[in-house]
C-alpha positions in Angstrom: 0.0 0.0 0.0 2.9 2.4 0.7 4.1 2.1 -2.9 0.8 3.3 -4.4 1.0 6.9 -3.1 4.0 8.0 -5.2 2.5 6.5 -8.3 -0.7 8.5 -7.7 1.3 11.7 -7.2 3.3 11.1 -10.4 0.2 10.5 -12.4 -1.3 13.7 -11.1 1.8 15.6 -12.4 1.5 14.1 -15.9 -2.2 15.2 -16.1 -1.3 18.7 -14.9 1.5 19.1 -17.5 -0.8 17.9 -20.2 -3.4 20.5 -19.2 -0.9 23.3 -19.0 0.4 22.4 -22.5 -3.2 22.6 -23.8 -3.7 26.0 -22.3 -0.6 27.4 -24.2 -1.6 25.9 -27.6 -2.3 28.6 -30.1 -5.7 28.0 -31.8 -5.9 28.3 -35.6 -8.1 31.1 -37.0 -11.6 30.1 -38.3 -11.9 30.0 -42.1 -13.9 33.2 -42.1 -11.1 34.9 -40.3 -8.6 33.6 -42.8 -10.7 35.0 -45.6 -11.2 38.4 -44.0 -7.5 38.8 -43.3 -6.4 37.7 -46.8 -9.1 39.2 -49.0 -7.7 42.8 -49.3 -4.4 41.4 -50.6 -5.9 39.4 -53.5 -6.7 41.1 -56.8 -8.3 40.3 -60.1 -5.9 40.7 -63.1 -7.0 41.7 -66.6 -4.7 41.5 -69.6 -5.9 43.7 -72.5 -4.8 44.6 -76.0 -4.2 48.1 -77.4 -7.9 48.4 -78.3 -8.8 47.8 -74.6 -10.3 44.3 -75.3 -9.7 41.9 -72.4 -7.7 38.9 -73.6 -7.4 37.0 -70.4 -8.4 37.3 -66.8 -6.7 35.8 -63.8 -5.8 36.5 -60.2 -2.9 38.1 -58.4 -1.5 38.4 -54.9 0.0 41.5 -53.2 3.4 40.4 -52.0 4.8 43.8 -51.2 3.6 47.4 -51.2 2.4 48.2 -54.7 3.7 44.8 -56.0 1.6 41.9 -57.3 2.6 38.4 -58.2 0.7 36.4 -60.8 1.2 33.7 -63.5 2.9 34.8 -66.7 0.4 32.9 -68.8 -2.3 35.3 -67.5 -0.5 38.2 -69.2 0.3 36.5 -72.5 -0.2 38.8 -75.5 -1.2 41.8 -73.3 -0.4 45.4 -74.1 -2.0 46.7 -70.9 -2.6 45.1 -67.5 -5.3 46.2 -65.1 -5.9 45.2 -61.5 -9.2 45.2 -59.7 -8.8 45.8 -56.0 -11.5 47.0 -53.6 -13.9 47.7 -56.4 -11.5 50.0 -58.3 -9.5 49.1 -61.5 -6.0 50.5 -61.8 -3.2 50.0 -64.3 0.0 47.9 -63.6 3.3 47.5 -65.3 5.4 44.3 -65.7 8.7 44.7 -63.8 10.2 41.1 -63.7 9.6 37.8 -65.4 10.5 34.3 -64.4 9.3 32.2 -67.3 10.8 29.0 -65.9 8.3 29.2 -63.0 5.5 31.0 -64.9 5.6 33.8 -62.4 5.5 37.5 -63.2 5.9 40.5 -60.9 3.7 43.6 -61.5 3.9 47.1 -60.0 0.9 49.4 -59.6 1.8 52.7 -58.0 -1.8 53.5 -57.1 -2.4 50.1 -55.4 -2.9 50.6 -51.6 -3.8 47.0 -50.8 -1.7 45.4 -48.0 0.7 42.5 -48.7 -0.3 39.0 -47.5 1.6 37.5 -44.6 4.1 35.2 -46.1 4.6 31.6 -45.1 6.6 28.8 -46.6 5.8 25.7 -48.6 8.5 24.0 -46.7 6.3 23.9 -43.6 3.4 22.1 -45.4 2.4 18.5 -44.8 0.3 16.2 -46.9 -3.2 16.1 -45.4 -3.0 19.7 -44.1 -5.9 21.9 -44.7 -5.4 24.8 -47.2 -7.5 27.6 -48.8 -7.6 29.0 -52.3 -8.5 32.6 -52.9 -8.8 34.2 -56.3 -11.2 35.1 -59.1 -12.3 32.0 -61.0 -14.3 33.0 -64.1 -14.0 36.6 -62.9 -15.8 36.0 -59.7 -13.8 38.2 -57.4 -12.6 36.8 -54.0 -13.9 33.3 -54.4 -12.8 31.3 -51.3 -12.5 27.5 -51.3 -10.8 24.9 -49.1 -9.2 21.5 -49.5 -6.2 19.5 -48.5 -2.6 19.3 -49.5 -2.9 16.3 -51.7 0.8 15.9 -52.5 4.2 17.7 -52.5 5.9 17.1 -55.8 9.6 17.9 -56.2 10.1 19.7 -59.5 13.5 21.2 -60.5 14.7 22.1 -57.0 11.4 23.3 -55.6 8.2 21.7 -54.1 5.1 21.9 -56.3 2.0 21.9 -54.1 -0.9 19.6 -55.2 -4.2 20.5 -53.6 -7.9 19.5 -53.7 -9.0 23.1 -53.0 -11.4 23.9 -55.8 -10.1 26.2 -58.6 -11.2 27.1 -62.1 -10.1 29.1 -65.1 -9.3 32.6 -63.8 -7.9 31.2 -60.5 -4.4 31.3 -61.9 -2.2 33.7 -59.9 -4.4 33.5 -56.9 -3.4 32.7 -53.3 -3.0 29.3 -51.6 -3.2 29.9 -47.9 -2.1 27.7 -45.0 -4.4 27.1 -42.0 -3.0 30.1 -40.2 -3.8 32.3 -43.2 -0.2 32.8 -44.4 0.6 32.7 -48.1 2.3 29.5 -49.1 1.7 29.2 -52.8 0.4 30.8 -56.0 -2.4 28.8 -57.7 -1.1 28.0 -61.2 -2.7 25.1 -63.1 -4.8 22.0 -63.0 -4.4 18.6 -64.7 -7.2 17.0 -66.8 -7.5 13.9 -69.0 -8.1 13.8 -72.7 -11.8 14.6 -72.3 -10.9 17.8 -70.3 -12.2 16.4 -67.1 -10.3 16.9 -63.8 -10.5 15.2 -60.5 -9.3 18.1 -58.3 -5.7 17.7 -59.5 -4.8 21.3 -58.8 -1.3 22.8 -58.3 0.3 25.8 -56.8 3.8 27.1 -57.0 5.6 27.6 -53.7 5.8 31.2 -52.5 9.4 30.5 -51.6 10.2 31.2 -55.3 9.6 34.9 -54.6 13.1 35.0 -53.2 14.4 34.8 -56.8 12.9 38.1 -57.8 15.6 40.8 -57.8 13.2 43.8 -58.4 11.2 43.1 -55.3 12.0 45.6 -52.5 13.6 44.0 -49.5 
């Protein structure tokens, strides 16, 4: 009987430590909070010819004051680029191109939208929840969720595969981690010969932003 008392006291300590640890755990923001925080930093991108005709529409992410990152294929053939932010459309200029990654950096001097908090694709794990935010088919600030379906190693970087729903026009939009940080740029989806897709969507890691020399540090 004398041996049981220390065991009880030790067990009580374990329970106490577990409870203390739970108190200090930082809860993840609710999806609606993630959206509200990220929405001001995601824009709709329009590529137009000299006559003002819109050739393509995509999405873009504010990565620094007055600087937007998008996919280069969104801008293909454009003479002018417009950004829609907070209901207003402003012009932007192309400042740097990384065709190897299909990423282009734009500058818009009249853009006042804040940059998104940056994360890293290196911190992602398969099965983790993520969110996509962009303008599929021109529907501004469309928000969807899914999982990290895979992490594919491509040419020295990690390509993020996700089940978060995207469509034409989502290219250049934000892929957000559970804490709301920007971890990727939605870029393309795979489909079979009939054009059908089973949520095989991909985003480029935001870590590639480090290779842009014209981005203010």
